[in-house]
N, C-alpha and C positions, 0 to 999 in steps of 0.2 A: 711805820710801821702802826699796824691797825692794833686797836683795840678790842677783844672779843667780851661782852657785854648781856647782862639778860637786864631785858628792863621793865619793870611792870609799872603799868598806869593806873592809878585811882583817882577818878574823877568825885568833882562837887565835895570834897572831902572838907575843906577847910578854907567860907568867903570865897567861894566860885573858883579858886586856886585850884592846878590841878599838884596833889601829892605824886613823884616821883620816886620811885624806889630801884638801883642802879646795882648791878653786881659789877665788881670788872674782876673776872676769874684768871686772868696775868698776875696781876697786885693781889688778888683775896682781900678785897678793896669793897665795903657793903656802903654807899650813897643810899641815906633818905631824904630829900628836900621835899617837907612837907607846905614849899608855898613859895612864891617872886620875889617876895619881899627885898630891898636891898641890905646886904649884911654890913655891920657897922663893925661887929665885934667876934672873935673866934677865943674860944675856954678847950683848953685840953680836959676831958672829967678823967682821965688817967693815960696812959702810954699807948694805948691804943682806939680810945675813943676820942672825937674833939665834936662840942657842937659850935654851932654859930647862929646869931641872937642880929634881928634888926635894931634899931635906932631906941625903940619903946621893951628894947630886953626881950620881945617875942621870937619862940627860936623858930630857925628859919630853916636850918640843916645840918645833921647829926652824919662824922663819918664812922666806921668802924674800920680798921686797920686789923689784917690777921681776923677777918670775919669769920670763917669756917671753925672758928677755936673760939671763935665768941658766940656767936648764934647758929641755931639751925636753919641755914639758909635750904636746904632742901626742902624742906617740910615748913615752907609759907603758907598762911591763908588770912582772910582777909572778911569778917562779917560788917556788913553794915547793918545797926538794928534800930530801927524804924524808932519813935515816940510810941510809947503803950498806952491808949485811951483805958480809963476805966477805973 
């Protein structure tokens, strides 16, 4: 079975890793990967949201089930603000 998904790539956000946001329409699941670190722990924040961390406790990814009930997927935006000098 082929999974239908939308993938957005945001580059250069965290330590030159690629941040990926993937929405799986067939399961209404949103997966946010913040970096490519090895996952060592998974925790449930609630019945619809789980987070995965690396060996240092840093956030690696977040999964949101029933995503359309949890977040506004259709209006996603991204802003990268450079440090202001002044």
